[in-house]
C-alpha positions in Angstrom: 0.0 0.0 0.0 2.8 2.4 0.9 4.7 2.1 -2.5 1.5 3.0 -4.4 0.9 6.2 -2.4 4.5 7.2 -2.9 4.2 6.7 -6.6 1.0 8.8 -6.7 2.7 11.6 -4.7 5.7 11.6 -7.1 3.4 11.7 -10.1 1.4 14.5 -8.7 4.4 16.6 -7.8 6.0 16.1 -11.2 2.9 17.3 -13.0 3.0 20.7 -11.3 6.1 22.1 -12.9 4.9 22.1 -16.6 1.8 24.0 -15.7 3.7 26.7 -13.9 6.1 27.1 -16.8 3.3 27.4 -19.3 1.8 30.3 -17.3 5.1 32.2 -17.2 5.6 31.7 -21.0 2.1 33.0 -21.8 2.6 36.1 -19.5 5.9 36.8 -21.3 4.3 36.6 -24.7 1.5 39.0 -23.6 4.0 41.5 -22.1 6.1 41.4 -25.3 3.2 42.2 -27.6 3.2 45.8 -28.8 0.5 48.1 -27.6 -2.8 48.2 -29.6 -2.4 51.8 -30.6 -0.9 54.0 -33.4 2.3 54.1 -31.3 2.5 50.3 -31.1 0.6 48.0 -33.6 -3.0 49.0 -34.3 -5.1 45.9 -34.7 -8.8 44.8 -34.5 -10.4 44.8 -31.1 -12.7 42.1 -29.5 -16.3 42.5 -30.7 -15.6 44.3 -34.0 -17.5 42.9 -37.0 -15.9 41.4 -40.1 -17.2 44.4 -42.1 -15.6 46.9 -39.6 -12.3 45.0 -39.7 -12.3 45.0 -43.5 -13.2 48.7 -43.6 -10.4 49.7 -41.1 -7.6 47.3 -42.2 -8.5 46.3 -45.8 -8.7 42.8 -47.2 -6.6 40.2 -45.5 -3.7 38.5 -47.3 -5.4 35.2 -46.5 -9.0 34.2 -45.4 -9.1 30.7 -44.0 -12.5 28.9 -44.0 -14.4 28.5 -40.8 -14.0 25.4 -38.6 -16.0 23.9 -35.8 -19.2 24.9 -34.1 -19.6 27.8 -33.4 -17.7 28.6 -36.6 -14.2 30.1 -36.0 -12.7 32.0 -39.0 -9.1 33.3 -39.4 -8.0 36.3 -41.4 -4.3 36.6 -41.8 -2.7 40.1 -42.2 1.0 40.7 -42.6 1.6 41.6 -38.9 -1.3 39.8 -37.1 -4.0 37.2 -37.4 -7.6 37.9 -36.5 -9.9 35.2 -35.1 -13.7 35.5 -35.5 -16.6 33.6 -33.9 -19.4 33.9 -36.4 -18.8 37.5 -37.6 -17.2 39.0 -34.4 -13.6 39.4 -33.5 -12.7 37.1 -30.5 -8.9 37.5 -30.6 -6.0 39.1 -32.5 -2.6 37.5 -32.4 0.5 39.5 -33.3 3.0 37.6 -35.5 6.6 37.4 -34.2 
């Protein structure tokens, strides 16, 4: 009985480290992204419609077809990619 509980404890402790590392990496990526402004890198904001994005930023260099349910669409611009759920922006990712 004792060896099983020891193995479980070791397994539990070894699984903590990757989770903590992932959080740090994500925070570093967010802090390194330029500001969403004319001084940084102006890009679409959450909630904008596809029509508003196209009017402000022009046509994307690539429009990828929707996938999943609800439909998620990606528009690729030279410096960022815009993710839409239905017709609304849900996220914009800056290219490195």
